[in-house]
Structure formats: structure tokens, C-alpha cells
VOGU-3710 file (C-alpha; in Angstrom, 3 decimals, decimal comma):
1> meektinkps> 45,289/29,126/29,575  47,981/28,540/27,000  46,557/25,110/26,173  43,099/26,636/25,716  44,507/29,289/23,369  46,149/26,644/21,198  43,112/24,316/21,092  40,540/26,914/20,070  42,020/27,656/16,628  42,354/23,913/16,036
11> mhrnflyvtl> 38,699/23,321/16,933  37,554/26,206/14,754  39,704/25,066/11,853  38,325/21,527/12,108  34,766/22,841/11,998  35,538/24,978/8,953  37,206/22,141/7,070  34,388/19,735/7,931  31,885/22,312/6,640  33,902/22,716/3,448
21> tmnlvsivfg> 34,091/18,939/3,034  30,347/18,550/3,547  29,657/21,126/0,834  32,000/19,383/-1,605  30,598/15,941/-0,798  27,056/17,254/-1,363  28,113/18,653/-4,736  29,578/15,283/-5,764  26,488/13,471/-4,486  24,301/15,845/-6,496
31> ifyyifrfyd> 26,244/15,186/-9,709  25,871/11,427/-9,226  22,176/11,849/-8,378  21,443/13,734/-11,586  23,459/11,325/-13,745  22,537/7,947/-12,271  19,033/8,698/-10,936  19,399/6,589/-7,810  16,187/6,606/-5,778  16,973/3,843/-3,302
41> yisnvfgfvl> 18,164/4,142/0,286  21,418/5,782/-0,821  19,340/8,840/-1,678  18,349/8,978/2,006  22,035/9,041/2,953  22,488/11,836/0,443  19,504/13,660/1,911  20,941/13,391/5,426  24,335/14,713/4,278  22,640/17,557/2,432
51> fityimnfil> 20,530/18,494/5,458  23,573/18,541/7,762  25,463/20,619/5,199  22,740/23,266/5,180  22,744/23,410/8,977  26,545/23,714/9,192  26,558/26,506/6,617  23,901/28,363/8,582  25,835/27,945/11,828  28,979/29,256/10,124
61> tltydriqti> 27,237/32,395/8,837  26,157/33,223/12,377  29,357/32,386/14,216  32,345/33,095/11,945  32,880/36,604/13,378  33,163/35,117/16,865  36,184/33,137/15,750  38,736/35,622/17,043  41,596/34,004/15,186  40,219/35,142/11,813
71> pkksrgalrv> 42,051/38,434/11,036  40,048/41,602/11,233  40,881/42,543/7,640  39,232/39,327/6,385  36,043/39,745/8,345  34,596/42,501/6,186  34,842/40,348/3,069  33,443/37,349/4,944  30,556/39,434/6,264  29,607/40,403/2,705
81> lsviylaysi> 30,042/36,825/1,513  27,839/35,487/4,308  25,025/37,867/3,343  25,407/36,914/-0,334  25,275/33,223/0,627  22,115/33,654/2,694  20,388/35,824/0,082  21,202/33,308/-2,639  20,079/30,448/-0,405  16,626/32,042/-0,214
91> lsvlmmlggn> 16,536/32,214/-3,996  17,954/28,701/-4,330  15,019/27,172/-2,444  12,582/28,863/-4,818  14,710/27,839/-7,812  14,751/24,174/-6,791  11,000/24,162/-6,186  10,312/26,058/-9,412  12,615/23,776/-11,405  10,863/20,660/-10,120
101> ilvqitygpt> 7,451/22,098/-10,961  8,623/23,129/-14,437  9,834/19,584/-15,140  6,559/18,223/-13,760  4,404/20,216/-16,196  6,557/19,486/-19,262  5,266/16,855/-21,675  8,510/15,896/-23,403  10,664/12,982/-22,183  14,077/14,151/-23,381
111> frdnlaglll> 16,743/16,067/-21,494  16,319/18,887/-23,990  12,568/19,062/-23,325  13,204/19,428/-19,591  16,356/21,520/-19,856  14,872/24,756/-18,481  13,477/23,085/-15,355  16,599/20,992/-14,766  18,923/23,972/-15,142  16,813/26,035/-12,768
121> nmagffgali> 16,884/23,249/-10,190  20,628/22,698/-10,649  21,387/26,402/-10,393  19,564/26,560/-7,086  21,154/23,409/-5,695  24,747/23,708/-6,889  24,850/27,506/-6,601  24,146/27,463/-2,859  26,659/24,667/-2,245  29,373/26,364/-4,296
131> lgsifsgisa> 28,882/29,571/-2,317  28,941/27,523/0,880  32,216/25,926/-0,219  33,763/29,297/-1,022  32,631/30,813/2,274  33,861/27,931/4,445  37,046/27,556/2,395  38,039/31,215/2,695  37,217/31,175/6,415  39,435/28,120/6,904
141> trinevsrdv> 42,381/29,644/5,069  42,144/32,938/6,937  42,236/31,484/10,456  45,399/32,122/12,546  47,044/30,066/15,234  47,171/32,887/17,766  44,053/33,847/19,699  43,481/37,577/19,988  41,003/39,760/21,823  39,121/41,300/18,948
151> tdnltvrskg> 35,960/43,341/19,357  35,082/43,460/15,679  31,481/42,527/16,493  30,921/46,051/17,728  32,652/47,835/14,874  30,660/50,845/13,677  29,034/50,191/10,304  29,442/52,524/7,357  26,424/54,301/5,858  26,341/51,853/2,947
161> qkigaiigqs> 26,438/48,895/5,327  23,587/50,357/7,361  21,446/50,834/4,239  22,247/47,309/3,084  21,374/45,951/6,517  18,024/47,790/6,511  17,166/46,411/3,062  18,216/42,891/4,046  16,265/42,989/7,290  13,185/44,372/5,506
171> isflllslgv> 13,232/41,467/3,034  13,744/38,980/5,858  10,908/40,393/7,938  8,612/40,439/4,901  9,343/36,748/4,391  8,815/35,978/8,071  5,474/37,817/7,986  4,520/35,567/5,096  5,739/32,662/7,216  3,258/33,522/9,958
181> ltsitvltgk> 0,413/33,273/7,419  1,627/30,003/5,900  2,128/28,585/9,410  -1,576/29,138/10,032  -2,347/27,235/6,830  -0,069/24,334/7,770  -1,605/23,964/11,234  -5,267/24,601/10,411  -5,669/23,801/6,715  -7,151/27,280/6,251
191> ipeflsflyi> -5,990/30,602/4,883  -6,697/33,963/6,565  -9,980/35,482/5,398  -8,387/38,564/3,868  -6,363/36,272/1,572  -9,338/34,174/0,484  -8,665/35,087/-3,164  -5,491/32,989/-2,821  -7,385/29,935/-1,586  -5,603/27,701/-4,101
201> lvyfipecal> -2,503/28,051/-1,886  -4,278/25,988/0,797  -3,750/22,980/-1,457  -0,140/23,783/-2,277  1,385/24,989/0,993  1,215/21,779/3,109  2,957/19,599/0,527  5,700/22,196/-0,052  5,999/23,286/3,575  9,508/21,869/3,980
211> yfgilfltat> 10,768/24,118/1,173  9,171/27,069/2,888  10,583/25,972/6,231  14,112/26,075/4,797  13,358/29,427/3,177  12,076/30,939/6,436  15,013/29,513/8,385  17,378/31,148/5,904  15,473/34,424/6,166  15,737/34,211/9,954
221> ilalrlipkk> 19,490/33,704/9,847  19,868/36,544/7,348  17,939/38,841/9,697  20,071/37,734/12,648  23,221/38,228/10,583  22,257/41,858/9,989  21,138/42,701/13,554  23,895/44,262/15,683  24,822/41,833/18,467  24,402/44,533/21,103
231> kkvyfytvma> 20,628/44,488/20,473  20,267/41,202/22,280  16,538/41,362/23,075  15,760/42,194/19,448  18,158/39,470/18,265  16,686/36,678/20,397  13,084/37,728/19,715  13,634/37,447/15,967  15,428/34,148/16,517  12,543/32,698/18,538
241> iglsisaihv> 9,907/33,793/16,029  11,893/32,631/13,013  12,770/29,239/14,474  9,144/28,679/15,506  7,900/29,455/12,006  10,515/27,149/10,480  9,694/24,337/12,923  5,984/24,500/12,081  6,771/24,063/8,393  8,845/20,969/9,126
251> ipsamtsvev> 5,971/19,176/10,894  4,224/17,702/7,799  7,505/16,233/6,568  8,432/14,995/10,036  5,132/13,106/10,222  6,024/10,922/7,237  7,678/8,336/9,475  4,392/7,891/11,352  2,421/7,824/8,101  4,708/5,137/6,695
261> viannrytaa> 4,159/2,926/9,742  0,381/3,329/9,427  0,531/2,743/5,662  2,610/-0,422/6,110  0,158/-1,822/8,623  -2,945/-0,939/6,627  -1,521/-2,127/3,331  -0,409/-5,466/4,785  -3,734/-5,961/6,570  -5,642/-5,399/3,326
271> fgsswqsipa> -3,411/-7,038/0,726  -1,139/-9,443/2,598  2,636/-9,375/3,001  3,717/-10,621/-0,441  4,137/-7,030/-1,632  7,363/-6,829/0,366  9,025/-9,532/-1,764  9,590/-8,025/-5,208  12,369/-9,469/-7,427  15,355/-7,152/-7,704
281> vdekymtrsp> 15,058/-7,171/-11,506  11,711/-5,343/-11,164  12,257/-3,432/-7,943  15,192/-1,526/-9,433  12,685/0,468/-11,496  10,667/1,449/-8,424  11,277/3,821/-5,555  13,146/1,903/-2,874  12,074/3,990/0,097  8,806/5,794/0,888
291> ysfarymlgm> 10,469/9,168/1,318  13,731/10,824/0,392  14,792/14,380/1,202  17,079/14,302/-1,854  14,152/13,442/-4,147  12,134/16,219/-2,533  14,814/18,819/-3,258  16,250/17,618/-6,584  13,297/15,882/-8,161  12,740/12,488/-9,662
301> hpndytvqrd> 13,543/12,058/-13,320  11,822/9,038/-14,931  13,339/6,724/-17,481  12,405/6,991/-21,133  8,828/7,094/-22,374  6,908/8,389/-25,382  3,769/10,504/-25,474  1,090/11,120/-28,102  -1,091/14,102/-27,375  -4,637/14,958/-28,374
311> vlyydgyadp> -5,745/11,696/-29,938  -9,440/11,977/-30,870  -11,617/9,159/-29,573  -15,090/10,681/-29,857  -16,652/13,339/-32,034  -20,240/13,921/-30,954  -21,582/15,394/-34,193  -23,863/12,361/-34,765  -25,620/12,709/-31,393  -27,741/15,864/-30,893
321> kdenislyfd> -26,847/16,009/-27,204  -23,137/15,686/-27,952  -22,974/17,698/-31,178  -20,726/20,404/-29,739  -18,175/18,179/-28,095  -15,071/16,308/-29,157  -13,065/14,230/-26,713  -9,346/13,479/-26,806  -6,762/11,591/-24,796  -3,017/11,621/-24,304
331> vyepsgnrsi> -1,263/8,261/-24,231  2,040/7,686/-22,458  3,887/4,563/-23,538  7,072/2,806/-22,419  10,096/3,378/-24,603  12,514/0,645/-25,608  12,249/-2,954/-24,472  8,948/-3,176/-22,625  9,423/-6,810/-21,618  12,046/-5,958/-19,010
341> lpgknstiir> 9,883/-3,344/-17,261  7,655/-4,271/-14,290  4,446/-2,866/-15,810  4,317/-5,521/-18,565  2,035/-3,287/-20,702  -0,729/-3,180/-18,103  -3,107/-0,310/-18,810  -3,795/2,695/-16,589  -6,772/4,969/-17,303  -6,478/8,317/-15,551
351> fhggglqwyd> -9,431/10,670/-14,878  -8,821/14,326/-14,038  -10,655/16,140/-11,239  -12,561/19,409/-11,206  -16,056/18,728/-9,877  -17,158/17,370/-13,298  -17,210/21,019/-14,415  -13,624/22,207/-14,731  -10,085/21,322/-15,794  -8,686/18,909/-18,297
361> kglsnmqkmn> -6,249/16,118/-18,995  -2,527/16,915/-19,010  -1,434/19,863/-16,917  -4,299/19,657/-14,426  -4,110/15,862/-14,071  -0,730/15,451/-12,360  0,859/14,448/-15,662  4,180/13,471/-14,100  2,313/10,556/-12,513  1,352/9,522/-16,040
371> yyfasqgyvv> 4,822/9,502/-17,519  6,383/8,078/-14,369  4,321/4,912/-14,761  4,860/4,831/-18,522  8,585/4,663/-17,787  7,847/1,609/-15,613  6,197/-0,288/-18,445  2,541/0,718/-18,112  0,489/2,171/-20,963  -1,221/5,246/-19,511
381> fdiqygmygd> -4,281/6,937/-21,012  -5,081/10,417/-19,697  -8,584/11,086/-20,999  -11,084/13,878/-21,473  -14,765/13,357/-20,769  -17,844/15,543/-21,156  -18,520/17,954/-18,298  -21,337/20,202/-17,160  -20,968/23,783/-18,383  -21,437/26,298/-21,161
391> padgnfltpg> -18,979/25,779/-24,058  -18,629/29,567/-24,247  -17,019/29,511/-20,813  -14,081/27,415/-21,986  -10,588/28,590/-21,084  -6,970/27,483/-20,908  -7,655/24,976/-18,134  -11,133/23,891/-19,286  -11,569/23,603/-23,070  -15,001/24,537/-24,382
401> hvlgnftidd> -15,245/21,447/-26,586  -15,819/19,192/-23,534  -18,613/21,270/-21,977  -22,341/20,693/-22,275  -25,514/20,134/-20,262  -24,351/16,719/-19,066  -25,438/14,525/-16,164  -23,296/11,874/-14,503  -25,040/9,346/-16,776  -23,887/11,273/-19,864
411> imrhvgifvq> -20,378/11,504/-18,507  -20,301/7,768/-17,828  -21,592/7,207/-21,372  -18,532/9,111/-22,630  -16,270/7,017/-20,416  -17,936/3,935/-21,886  -17,172/5,206/-25,402  -13,510/5,496/-24,462  -13,538/1,953/-23,055  -14,957/0,718/-26,366
421> ylvnnsaiyg> -12,284/2,675/-28,249  -9,610/1,116/-26,058  -10,890/-2,399/-26,666  -10,875/-1,826/-30,431  -7,486/-0,116/-30,561  -5,457/-1,591/-27,712  -3,085/-3,367/-30,111  -1,990/-0,028/-31,574  -0,573/0,976/-28,210  0,392/-2,458/-26,950
431> aninsvflsg> -2,042/-1,970/-24,064  -3,078/-5,068/-22,131  -6,839/-4,710/-21,553  -6,846/-7,850/-19,405  -4,844/-5,917/-16,815  -6,323/-2,453/-16,299  -6,046/0,008/-13,415  -8,203/3,095/-12,950  -7,030/6,184/-11,100  -8,003/9,795/-10,565
441> gsaggllttt> -8,421/12,497/-7,966  -11,534/14,146/-6,520  -14,176/14,032/-9,299  -11,687/11,821/-11,124  -11,842/9,563/-8,077  -15,621/9,449/-8,501  -15,264/8,349/-12,131  -12,546/5,881/-11,157  -14,827/4,251/-8,610  -18,027/4,424/-10,648
451> taltlangsy> -16,396/3,011/-13,777  -14,788/0,119/-11,919  -17,889/-0,804/-9,961  -20,307/-0,563/-12,898  -17,952/-2,832/-14,843  -17,674/-5,270/-11,942  -21,417/-5,241/-11,295  -22,257/-6,587/-14,748  -25,619/-4,779/-14,976  -24,335/-1,711/-16,804
461> gylyggvptp> -23,195/-3,231/-20,073  -25,198/-0,594/-21,946  -22,476/1,900/-21,003  -19,827/-0,232/-22,647  -21,372/-1,162/-25,985  -23,525/-3,964/-24,612  -20,515/-5,891/-23,293  -20,694/-6,327/-19,496  -16,921/-6,609/-18,892  -14,972/-5,526/-21,995
471> idvkgiipfy> -11,855/-4,855/-19,893  -10,530/-6,544/-16,784  -10,046/-3,995/-14,013  -7,414/-5,342/-11,624  -7,506/-2,464/-9,174  -8,521/1,139/-8,552  -6,524/3,979/-7,013  -8,818/6,905/-6,149  -7,255/10,022/-4,651  -9,513/11,893/-2,165
481> pwinvsgegn> -12,550/10,587/-4,114  -15,632/12,837/-4,386  -18,048/9,913/-4,102  -20,981/11,309/-2,121  -22,519/13,747/-4,597  -26,015/14,902/-3,649  -27,311/15,402/-7,175  -29,007/18,626/-6,086  -26,636/21,085/-7,783  -25,459/21,268/-11,367
491> ikgspemlrp> -24,384/17,627/-11,402  -27,434/15,384/-11,575  -28,070/11,796/-12,550  -28,424/8,262/-11,231  -27,844/8,073/-7,462  -25,711/4,925/-7,683  -23,329/6,684/-10,081  -23,071/9,752/-7,870  -22,611/7,597/-4,769  -20,868/4,503/-6,145
501> ynlvdtnapp> -19,949/3,024/-2,768  -23,456/1,567/-2,884  -22,334/-0,589/-5,838  -19,556/-2,367/-3,949  -20,113/-6,121/-3,951  -18,062/-9,318/-3,887  -16,788/-8,599/-7,419  -15,332/-5,184/-6,597  -11,651/-4,881/-7,615  -8,997/-4,172/-4,949
511> clifqgnmds> -8,814/-0,532/-3,916  -6,026/1,733/-2,627  -7,093/5,209/-1,491  -5,162/8,452/-0,868  -6,848/10,712/1,700  -5,662/13,855/3,446  -6,906/14,217/7,009  -7,217/18,009/6,607  -9,118/17,819/3,313  -11,703/20,619/3,346
521> tvdpavtqll> -13,226/19,629/-0,002  -13,727/15,889/0,430  -14,254/15,065/4,091  -12,308/11,955/5,161  -15,670/10,596/6,356  -16,715/10,391/2,685  -13,753/8,182/1,858  -14,598/6,066/4,889  -17,935/5,242/3,229  -16,043/3,480/0,459
531> qdayenadrp> -13,674/1,790/2,900  -16,614/0,514/4,961  -18,440/-0,742/1,866  -15,383/-2,754/0,861  -15,002/-4,215/4,333  -18,694/-5,169/4,433  -18,282/-6,937/1,092  -15,103/-8,619/2,352  -13,042/-7,087/-0,440  -9,469/-5,764/-0,050
541> catlpfffae> -9,153/-2,007/0,368  -6,723/0,249/2,223  -7,014/3,971/2,879  -3,650/5,649/3,478  -4,102/8,805/5,616  -1,851/11,873/5,523  -2,191/14,034/8,606  -1,548/17,552/7,282  -2,620/16,925/3,693  -5,317/19,079/2,134
551> hvsdmffegy> -7,249/18,399/-1,055  -5,057/17,809/-4,131  -2,026/17,158/-1,930  -0,414/15,141/-4,715  -0,223/18,322/-6,809  3,540/18,443/-6,207  4,862/15,111/-7,452  8,032/15,259/-5,332  6,092/16,162/-2,174  6,335/13,893/0,848
561> fnqvflyyme> 2,621/13,011/0,683  2,887/11,890/-2,925  6,257/10,184/-2,385  4,829/7,979/0,335  1,674/7,125/-1,586  3,614/6,503/-4,815  5,721/3,894/-3,010  2,610/1,862/-2,160  0,746/2,648/-5,375  3,442/1,144/-7,591
571> rfmyqyr> 3,599/-1,948/-5,389  -0,183/-2,241/-5,434  -0,250/-2,283/-9,223  2,716/-4,646/-9,416  0,971/-7,014/-6,991  -2,340/-7,112/-8,896  -1,286/-6,533/-12,490
//
């Protein structure tokens, strides 16, 4: 018995000091991550350390008052500190997510431009770890060598403590109720009918589910922390519900390992194995692993680039049908010595989605994708095009000056005008028009595919100023492409332009497709039409599936779906540039 009494404090102290060390190591790792921007396999080590640190902190908040060698007088302060840590941890998850999104929607490349988002992310990340360090450090210094029989767990709470516990539990249960709803969305790809006005969340929840899983786990532990231990049935019921909700939100992230295996096999089958042998001088600018928990939490901060916004390429005043429209583009260019970057000035043309009726370049076209590739040496054009709609209905997300009574043929005519502009002005931007990639999501995927295949076909030179192939398209990257349009609604026009998979022939450029298996807007069977057409024409194409991904599941740049696809996308362009 005496030996057991001596060993227990030692075991507890070791756990506390290991927890403290893990918090401090995570802080140091985070500082290095922000400064040196390492996105290789070391970031996975960092992610693993960070994950274990979170778990150890959570375990400590639940178990510290069972360590009987911590003096009773210290337990009150530790109880308050544990609640503060858990409450801040809930906020920290939202701060890290919000900071990453804020950086993602910011145009500017400098630290100052992104300062608000970076500080928000840092405050969430470092704040939680600092509190974890303080909590574990104080617990370690308060532990005694002598084991005592203390029944502090059952100490009667003051009125203030009871009120605080009720408030804390109410917040936790509100979050867990929300977790039940988001769990339904993760598992089914749908949102409860009474929340249909929040349908946009169907797109966002699956790719951010791991954030929410951590948030709901923290809320569960906070609720458990505030439930008196004598209410065991209540305690274990909340634990079971909370852990189940958290586990469901981890599933999409946990499936990335399977998705990577499938992606590797499909990519190699379509494009060969040479993509795995990239010189270190170029690979250092790319992501070195398909997924990193550290990147998911702390973001990915590209190297330098420059951006010019709202460059006019077409004013339709001379054409009666286009008299009310003016079309602009943003161009993202590499900064510094372009010759050392892997992109080598290859051109990327990006088309935004929105059913050919809504949205715009920039904010609604995953702009971090644009400046990420600019920082790799590509010249990226994010373009507007005419869309179907009343100019009077223009708004913040859909400017009125792009709207008119346009068919797909009109829209492709506008795309052709941009291509002509690019050919005539490529030298201004240092854009290599003999190495061009097209990319876009949803309706942007339709324009990506239609543009590439009409160029490759050679029979649609009238769209491009009478020149059959004014640019050399090396590859296309459509995301969940909306390529089976009936032509019976607002969007009308030539069938082959609404259903461009019928244009695939032996000249079709290589194709890499992003497709969510739970996409409720573009059925995966639609994407399969393009995949089948490529296979029938004996042309290289690979569709990378993501099991729990909905439509627009690359909306969050740091999300696991987008991380995995980005890894193959940058290698695809490097291989064919």
C-alpha cells in the first residue's frame, strides 16, 4: 500500500508535466509554422502533436480533481481555470476557422493586408495553448507527495457556482443541439426541412466538419465538467451523446486516407507514374503531402504574388445585344524571379460558378486558389462573362453590368473575346499562351469544358476571332462540372455547348475532375458522362471522388477535400505545362 501511495503522485506529476510540455512544444511548432511556412511532412508531425495536446488538455480538465494529492485549496482555482480553458477553446476553434476564411477572402498579398485574419487565427491557436500551459503548469506545481482521502468532488457549490454551472451547461447543450443538426448534414448531405433557409450550410458543413467536431467535443467536456459527479446517469448520457456527435464530424476527415489511395491509383492509371518524380527545386514550392491537420487549423499562406483588379477587357456598347454590359478580369501574377518557380508563366483561366446566372469573379470564385497558383509561378486570370438575368437585379455578389438576355452561345462569345484579348496582351502579363490551363466549378466547370473542347475541335474558330486554336490548352480542371444542361430553362443555346462531353475527341486535352459523392446539385453520374467520353476517345482523364463532399466543397481552401485535390491539381499542371 505504501508503494502505491508513493507511485500515484509520481504518475500524476509525470502526466501533468508531459501535458505542459506538449502545450509548449505546440506553441513553438506554431511559431515556426507561421514564420517558415513549412507544408511538407513535418507539418503532419506538428498536426499529430497538436491533436495529442488537445486530447491531453481535455483529459486533464476532466480528471484533475480526482488527483487527490492536489491540495483542496488549489482545486477551486483550478476548477475555474478549467472552465475558462474550455470556454476559450470553443471560441478558439471559431477564431481559427474565421481567421482562415478572412485570409482566404482578402485580395492583398502582404502581411499587413492579411493582418486581421492572421491575428484572429493566432489568437485562437496560441490563446488555447497558453491557457492549457497555465492550467497544466499550475496543476503540476500544486501536486503533493502524500496521498490523502479527499472528497472534494462532492463539495457543495455556492450560489454563484450553481448559476455559472447552469449558464455553462445551457451553452454546451445549445451547441450539442446544433451538433445533432450538423451531424444529420454530414451523414446525409441534407439539412432539416425547418432550416431550409440555411441551405447554403449544406455546402459548408462537410468540409469544416472537423472544426465542428472539435468544438462539439469541447462543449461536451465543458458540460461534463459542470455536471456534479453524483449524477452519474446524467453524466454518462451527455458523454455518450457528445462523443457520438464529435465522432460523426470526424468521419469526413478520417476518410481522406482512403480518398488519397483512390486518387493515387486513378491519377497514375490516367496520367502515368512520372508525376511522382518532381525535382526538389520545384517540389519545394508545392504541398508535400495530400493532407495536413496543421494546415487545416492554421491555414496555408502563399508566397509573394501581385494582383491587378477590375481590368476591362470588353465594353459591349458597340453591339446592341451587349450594350449594357462591361466585362472585367482580375490577374494574379508571380512576384520576384519567375524563372525559379515551377509554373514557368503558364496561364490559368478561371471561370466562376453560379448557374450562368449568379455570382462573380473574386470572392465567389475561390480566390485563394488564384493567388496560391500565382505564387507558384502561374499567371492566373479570374474573368467575368455575360450571364442570363436582368441588370436591375444586380447585387453585391452578382454585378448588374454582366447580366443580360444571354444564351450559352452568347456567353461563349464573351469567353472568346477574352481569349482574343489574352492573345493580344499576353506579353503585358508575361503569360505563356502556349501553355494554358482552364479551371472552374459548377457552371464554371461547364465553361471550362466547353471552351477547351471547342478550341480542341477546331470547328469553332468563329468564337475566337476566326482563329481555330489561338491558345494551346494543356489541360482542364473542372470542379463538379455542370455539363448536362437541358436548355429548357433560362439557359438556352447550342446543345453541344450545354452538353460538351459530346465534343470529346482524340484532340481533347487531359482532364482532372473534382467530384463530391454527396453532391446534390451536380449528380456524380453527370461527371461520369465526361469521364466515359474521355475513355471512349482514349484520352487521359481522372475523376477524384470525395465521399462526404457536397457541391462547392472546395469553398474552404484549407479543407481536407480541397487539400487533397490541390495536391494532385498542382502536380497535374506541372506534368502537362
